[in-house]
DOVO-809665 format. One record per atom (N, C-alpha, C): residue in three letters; x negated, y negated, z negated. Coordinates in steps of 0.2 Angstrom, whole numbers, plus 5000, padded with zeros to 4 digits. Each point is the difference from the previous one (the first is absolute). Layout:
! DOVO-809665
ALAXYZ;...
//
This chain:
! DOVO-809665
UNK445944514536;UNK500550064996;UNK500749995004;UNK500550064999;UNK500650005002;UNK500549994995;UNK499750055004;UNK500450034998;UNK500350014998;UNK500949934990;UNK500450044997;UNK500450035005;UNK497149955000;UNK500049975003;UNK499849995001;UNK500350045001;UNK499850015004;UNK500050004994;UNK500349935002;UNK500050015002;UNK499749994998;UNK500549975008;UNK499750015003;UNK499850014998;UNK500550064997;UNK500249975000;UNK500250085000;UNK499350094996;UNK500350045001;UNK500150034993;UNK500750044998;UNK500250024994;UNK500249964995;UNK500249955001;UNK500349934996;UNK500850004999;UNK500450045003;UNK500650005000;UNK500250034993;UNK500149954996;UNK500250024992;UNK500750034999;UNK500050074997;UNK500950024997;UNK500049964995;UNK500649984997;UNK500049984994;UNK500850004997;UNK500250075002;UNK500450024998;UNK500749975000;UNK500449964995;UNK500649975002;UNK500049925000;UNK499350005003;UNK499949925001;UNK500349985007;UNK499949955002;UNK500250005008;UNK499349995004;UNK499550034998;UNK499450015006;UNK500350055004;UNK499749995006;UNK500250065003;UNK499350055001;UNK500250054999;UNK499550044998;UNK500250065006;UNK499450065000;UNK499950065004;UNK500650044998;UNK500550025004;UNK500750064998;UNK499950065005;UNK500250064997;UNK499850055004;UNK500650005007;UNK500049995005;UNK500349995007;UNK500050065004;UNK500750015002;UNK500050055006;UNK500349965006;UNK499949945000;UNK500249955005;UNK499750035007;UNK500549975005;UNK499850045007;UNK499449965002;UNK499650035005;UNK499449985002;UNK499949945003;UNK499749954998;UNK500049935003;UNK499950015008;UNK500549965003;UNK499849975007;UNK500249945001;UNK499149985004;UNK500249925001;UNK499750005008;UNK500049945003;UNK499849985006;UNK499349995001;UNK499750035005;UNK499350015001;UNK499749924999;UNK499350004996;UNK499849955000;UNK499350015004;UNK499449984997;UNK499450005003;UNK499750074999;UNK499550025002;UNK499750074998;UNK499749984994;UNK499950064996;UNK499750004991;UNK499249975001;UNK499949934997;UNK499449985000;UNK499450044997;UNK499550005001;UNK499550044996;UNK499749954996;UNK499750034992;UNK499949974995;UNK499249985002;UNK499850045005;UNK499249995001;UNK499849955005;UNK500649975004;UNK499949965004;UNK499849924996;UNK500250004994;UNK499749954996;UNK499450014996;UNK499949964996;UNK499450004993;UNK500250044995;UNK499550044997;UNK500350054994;UNK500249964994;UNK500450034997;UNK500249964993;UNK499550034995;UNK499949964995;UNK499450004996;UNK500250074994;UNK499550034998;UNK500350064995;UNK499849964993;UNK500649994997;UNK500149974993;UNK500450034996;UNK500050014994;UNK500550004995;UNK500249934996;UNK500750015000;UNK500149934996;UNK500650014996;UNK500049974993;UNK500550014995;UNK500349954998;UNK500650004999;UNK500449945000;UNK500650004995;UNK499949944996;UNK500649994995;UNK500649995003;UNK500650044997;UNK500649985003;UNK500449954994;UNK500549965002;UNK500349974997;UNK500749985002;UNK500549974996;UNK500649995003;UNK500049935002;UNK500149975006;UNK500049945002;UNK500749965002;UNK500450045001;UNK500749975000;UNK500650044998;UNK500549984996;UNK500650054999;UNK500549965001;UNK500550035003;UNK500849945001;UNK500350034994;UNK500549954999;UNK500550024995;UNK500550065000;UNK500050035006;UNK500450065001;UNK499750055000;UNK499450015001;UNK499650054999;UNK499850044993;UNK499950065000;UNK500050044993;UNK499249984999;UNK499549995003;UNK499350014998;UNK499949944996;UNK499750004994;UNK499749954996;UNK499349994998;UNK499750055001;UNK499350004999;UNK499750055004;UNK499349985001;UNK499750065005;UNK499249994998;UNK499750055001;UNK499249994999;UNK499850075003;UNK499450005001;UNK499650065003;UNK499449995004;UNK499850055002;UNK499350005004;UNK499950045007;UNK499849975005;UNK499850065005;UNK499350005003;UNK499950065000;UNK499350005004;UNK500150025008;UNK499649975004;UNK500150015007;UNK499250025003;UNK500050045004;UNK499350035002;UNK500150025007;UNK499649975004;UNK500050005008;UNK499250035001;UNK499850055003;UNK499350045002;UNK500150015007;UNK499449975002;UNK499950015008;UNK499750075002;UNK500250055003;UNK499950075001;UNK499950025007;UNK499649955001;UNK499850025009;UNK500549995006;UNK500350064999;UNK500650005004;UNK500749994998;UNK499949984993;UNK500749975000;UNK499949974991;UNK500549984997;UNK500149964994;UNK500350064996;UNK499849984992;UNK500550044995;UNK500149944996;UNK500650014997;UNK500449954998;UNK500350024994;UNK499949984993;UNK500150034992;UNK500449934997;UNK500750014998;UNK500249964995;UNK500450044995;UNK499749974994;UNK500250024993;UNK500349944995;UNK500750004999;UNK500349954998;UNK500350024994;UNK500049964995;UNK500450004994;UNK500449944997;UNK500750004999;UNK500349944999;UNK500550024994;UNK500049954996;UNK500750014994;UNK500349945003;UNK500750035000;UNK500549945000;UNK500550014994;UNK500349934998;UNK500550004995;UNK500749975004;UNK500650034996;UNK500549985005;UNK500549964995;UNK500449955002;UNK500549974996;UNK500450044995;UNK500150065003;UNK500550054995;UNK499650034995;UNK499449985000;UNK499550024995;UNK499850075001;UNK500050025006;UNK499650055002;UNK499349995002;UNK499550064999;UNK499349985004;UNK500050075003;UNK499449975006;UNK500050065004;UNK499149995002;UNK499750064998;UNK499350005004;UNK499950045006;UNK499749975005;UNK500150035006;UNK499250015003;UNK499850065001;UNK499350015003;UNK500150015008;UNK499649995003;UNK500150015008;UNK499350025001;UNK500050065005;UNK499250025002;UNK500250015008;UNK499549985003;UNK500250005009;UNK499150015001;UNK500050045008;UNK499450025000;UNK500050015009;UNK499649965003;UNK500250045007;UNK499350005005;UNK499950035004;UNK499550005005;UNK500249985007;UNK499849945004;UNK500249975007;UNK499450005005;UNK500150025005;UNK499650015005;UNK499849945003;UNK499549985001;UNK499949925005;UNK500250005006;UNK500150055003;UNK500350005005;UNK500850005002;UNK500249994994;UNK500749984997;UNK500650055003;UNK499850075002;UNK500350065001;UNK500150044995;UNK499849994994;UNK500250064995;UNK499849984992;UNK500450034996;UNK499949994993;UNK500450034997;UNK499750024993;UNK500450054995;UNK500049954994;UNK500550034996;UNK500249964994;UNK500450054995;UNK499949964993;UNK500350044995;UNK500349944994;UNK500450014999;UNK500449944994;UNK500450034995;UNK499949974995;UNK500350034993;UNK500349934995;UNK500550024998;UNK500249944996;UNK500250054994;UNK499749974993;UNK500250024993;UNK500449944996;UNK500550024997;UNK500549964997;UNK500150014992;UNK499749974996;UNK500050014993;UNK499850074998;UNK499550035003;UNK499750065001;UNK500350065003;UNK500549985004;UNK500350075004;UNK499849975007;UNK499850055003;UNK499950015008;UNK500749985003;UNK500149945003;UNK500850005004;UNK499949995007;UNK499450015003;UNK499950005008;UNK499450015001;UNK499950055004;UNK499350035003;UNK500050035007;UNK499749985004;UNK500050045007;UNK499349985004;UNK499950045006;UNK499549985003;UNK500250015008;UNK499549975003;UNK500250005008;UNK499349995004;UNK500350005007;UNK499449985006;UNK500449965004;UNK499649975004;UNK500349965006;UNK499550015006;UNK500450015005;UNK499550015006;UNK500349975007;UNK499749965003;UNK500249985007;UNK499650045006;UNK500550005005;UNK499850025007;UNK499649965003;UNK499950025007;UNK499549965005;UNK500449955002;UNK500850015000;UNK500349945003;UNK500349954993;UNK499650014995;UNK500149954997;UNK500650014993;UNK500550055003;UNK500650024994;UNK499750054997;UNK500350014994;UNK499850054995;UNK500550024995;UNK499750044995;UNK500650024994;UNK499649994994;UNK500550004994;UNK499649994994;UNK500650064996;UNK499650034997;UNK500450054995;UNK499850004992;UNK500650004997;UNK499850004993;UNK500450074996;UNK499550024994;UNK500350065000;UNK499949994992;UNK500750014997;UNK500049994992;UNK500350074999;UNK500050055002;UNK500250075001;UNK500550005005;UNK500249965004;UNK500450015005;UNK499749955005;UNK499950025006;UNK499649965005;UNK500749965004;UNK499649924999;UNK500549965004;UNK499649965006;UNK500050005006;UNK499849985005;UNK500249935003;UNK499749955002;UNK500149945002;UNK499749995008;UNK500349985005;UNK499749995007;UNK499749934999;UNK499549985003;UNK499749945001;UNK499949995005;UNK500349925002;UNK500049985007;UNK499249985001;UNK499949985007;UNK499349975001;UNK499949944998;UNK499349974997;UNK500049964998;UNK499949994991;UNK500250064998;UNK500050014994;UNK499350004996;UNK500049974995;UNK499249984997;UNK499950054994;UNK499450024998;UNK499950024994;UNK499749954995;UNK500050004994;UNK499949954995;UNK499349965001;UNK499650035001;UNK499349965001;UNK499949975008;UNK500350035004;UNK500049965007;UNK500649955000;UNK500550014996;UNK500349935000;UNK499649954996;UNK499750014994;UNK499749964997;UNK499449965006;UNK499650045003;UNK499649985006;UNK500349955003;UNK500650035003;UNK500349965005;UNK500249924997;UNK500250004993;UNK500149954997;UNK499449945001;UNK499550054999;UNK499349944999;UNK499849995007;UNK500250045005;UNK499849985006;UNK500449935002;UNK500750024999;UNK500449945002;UNK499949924997;UNK499850034992;UNK499849924996;UNK499349975005;UNK499650065002;UNK499549955004;UNK500049985006;UNK500650025003;UNK500249975006;UNK500649944999;UNK499949994994;UNK500649944999;UNK500750015002;UNK500250074998;UNK500650015003;UNK500450004993;UNK500749985000;UNK500449994995;UNK500550044997;UNK500250055004;UNK500650035000;UNK499850095003;UNK500050054997;UNK499950065001;UNK500550034997;UNK500450065005;UNK500450044998;UNK500150085002;UNK499850044996;UNK499850075002;UNK500450054996;UNK500150075003;UNK500250064995;UNK499350024998;UNK500050024993;UNK499450024996;UNK500350064996;UNK499550055000;UNK500150054994;UNK499450014998;UNK500150044993;UNK499450034996;UNK500150044995;UNK500850034998;UNK500150054996;UNK500249964994;UNK499949954999;UNK500249974993;UNK500749994999;UNK500450015005;UNK500849995001;UNK500350055004;UNK500450044996;UNK500150075003;UNK500750005002;UNK500349945003;UNK500650005005;UNK499549965007;UNK499550035002;UNK499749985006;UNK499649945002;UNK500049985005;UNK499549945001;UNK500549944998;UNK499549944998;UNK500349935000;UNK499949955006;UNK500649965002;UNK499749955003;UNK499749944996;UNK499549975002;UNK499649964995;UNK499949925005;UNK500349954997;UNK500049935004;UNK499449984996;UNK499749975003;UNK499449974996;UNK499949915003;UNK499949974996;UNK499749915001;UNK499450004998;UNK499749975003;UNK499149994999;UNK500149924999;UNK499749984995;UNK499949924999;UNK499050005002;UNK499949945002;UNK499449985001;UNK499550044994;UNK499349995002;UNK499650044996;UNK499749944994;UNK500050034993;UNK499749964996;UNK499350034997;UNK499549964998;UNK499450004998;UNK500050024993;UNK499750064997;UNK500050024994;UNK499250034997;UNK499949984994;UNK499350034999;UNK500150074998;UNK499450024996;UNK500250074997;UNK500550014995;UNK500350045000;UNK500550014994;UNK499750014993;UNK500249964994;UNK499850014995;UNK500350054995;UNK499850065002;UNK500250074998;UNK499450034998;UNK500150064996;UNK499650044999;UNK499750055005;UNK499550035000;UNK499750045005;UNK499549985004;UNK499850035004;UNK499449975005;UNK500449995005;UNK500349955001;UNK500449985007;UNK499649975005;UNK499749944998;UNK499449985004;UNK500549975006;UNK499849995006;UNK500049985006;UNK500750035002;UNK500150064998;UNK500650025004;UNK500849984996;UNK499949964997;UNK500749954996;UNK499849925002;UNK499650005006;UNK499849925001;UNK500249985007;UNK500149955002;UNK500149985007;UNK500849975001;UNK500250005006;UNK500649985003;UNK500650064998;UNK500549994997;UNK500650024999;UNK500749975003;UNK500450055002;UNK500649985003;UNK500650014996;UNK500449954997;UNK500650004997;UNK500550055006;UNK500250054997;UNK500550045006;UNK500750014995;UNK500550005003;UNK500650014997;UNK500450065005;UNK500150064996;UNK500450065004;UNK500750024998;UNK500450015003;UNK500750034999;UNK500050075002;UNK500350044996;UNK500050075002;UNK500650025000;UNK500450045007;UNK500550005000;UNK500150095002;UNK500550044998;UNK500150065002;UNK500150015007;UNK499750035004;UNK500050035007;UNK500650035002;UNK500350034996;UNK500750035001;UNK500449974997;UNK500149935000;UNK500549954996;UNK500049945004;UNK500849985000;UNK500049935004;UNK500249964996;UNK499650004993;UNK500249954996;UNK499749935001;UNK500049954998;UNK499749935003;UNK499549984993;UNK500150044996;UNK499649974993;UNK499550054998;UNK499449995001;UNK499550044998;UNK499850054994;UNK499950055000;UNK500050054994;UNK499549964994;UNK499649965003;UNK499549964994;UNK499649955006;UNK499749964995;UNK499549965004;UNK499449994996;UNK499349995003;UNK499450014998;UNK499849935003;UNK499649964996;UNK499649955001;UNK499250014997;UNK499550005006;UNK499350024997;UNK499649945003;UNK499450004996;UNK499449965003;UNK499450055002;UNK500150025008;UNK499650055002;UNK499249975003;UNK499550044997;UNK499449985003;UNK499850045006;UNK499549975004;UNK499850035006;UNK499750084998;UNK499850024995;UNK499850064998;UNK500750044998;UNK500649985001;UNK500550034997;UNK500150014994;UNK499649964996;UNK500450004992;UNK500249954998;UNK500650034997;UNK500549944997;UNK499949964994;UNK499949935002;UNK499849954994;UNK500650004994;UNK500550005003;UNK500650004995;UNK500650045003;UNK500550004997;UNK500750025003;UNK500649994997;UNK500649995004;UNK500549994995;UNK500650055004;UNK500350054996;UNK500550045003;UNK500749974998;UNK500549995005;UNK500549974997;UNK500750045002;UNK500250044997;UNK500650044999;UNK500749975001;UNK500049934999;UNK500749975002;UNK500149974991;UNK500150054997;UNK500349994993;UNK499349984996;UNK499650035001;UNK499449984997;UNK499350005003;UNK499449994998;UNK499449995004;UNK499550044996;UNK499550025002;UNK499450024998;UNK499449975002;UNK499649974996;UNK499549975001;UNK499350064998;UNK499649995005;UNK499450055001;UNK499349964999;UNK499849994995;UNK499349965000;UNK499350054998;UNK499649985005;UNK499450054999;UNK499649994993;UNK499850054998;UNK499449984995;UNK499650054999;UNK499850045005;UNK499450035001;UNK499950015008;UNK499650005003;UNK499850015008;UNK499350025001;UNK499950075003;UNK499350024999;UNK500050045008;UNK499449995003;UNK499850045006;UNK499950084999;UNK500450035005;UNK499850084999;UNK499650025005;UNK499550054998;UNK499550025005;UNK500450065004;UNK500049975007;UNK500250055004;UNK499650075001;UNK500150065002;UNK499750045002;UNK499649995006;UNK499650025002;UNK499549985006;UNK500350065007;UNK500249955004;UNK500150035007;UNK499450045004;
//
């Protein structure tokens, strides 16, 4: 998972109104221009991710004395399905927030995407509902050319296009790169990533990978079986706006990532407060025949 997970970290960038979290915002910022990196890796160069559905309870893990958030609870369902030539990713998130000023905020966030395994194209849609009112809704597509450069177009009634430098990865390709790097005992990976869950274009993601841990089957509901068993890697990721020179990340994620691409647990740190994601149900999803 990527996604805010995926994620990894896809469709997890929470918009929380007046809180200090970084959330998607309508942007007409200029197209991103970055120096060329390597050409875009293909997700199909690595093992496929496991088709699965995971349900996570969300809870407040940390607050600061100056931040307005005082309580948080919610649930997120994340579904990834291998569809032969690509993956579909769906995230459905519901979060209740209470603030120090006495206000409450109920946020629903829905994200859905299709990503080609060759890393060349993607389509996505995203919606945020706050207190019963749609506050954000857009869809879009991502395309890469033969030279590895590409474009991402977001449409919320008015189209905004971002240029993508060579080396930019889609969400599932980034997850596979992290797993490949972890298996090769690499400790640090930094790449440009885009999946449509952030409407200000791509994000620079810097990841640190700790040595693997051994874990048994997760004690959760559902037919998880062996897809939640085996080695997992603690991975810390910092997310920076590609169009900004700020040294502080938009947010940070720490997750325990299995070789199947399933997240055993996750913590999302917005600076002023943190949200913990604890799995309560994990089950395999039957992928269509190829």
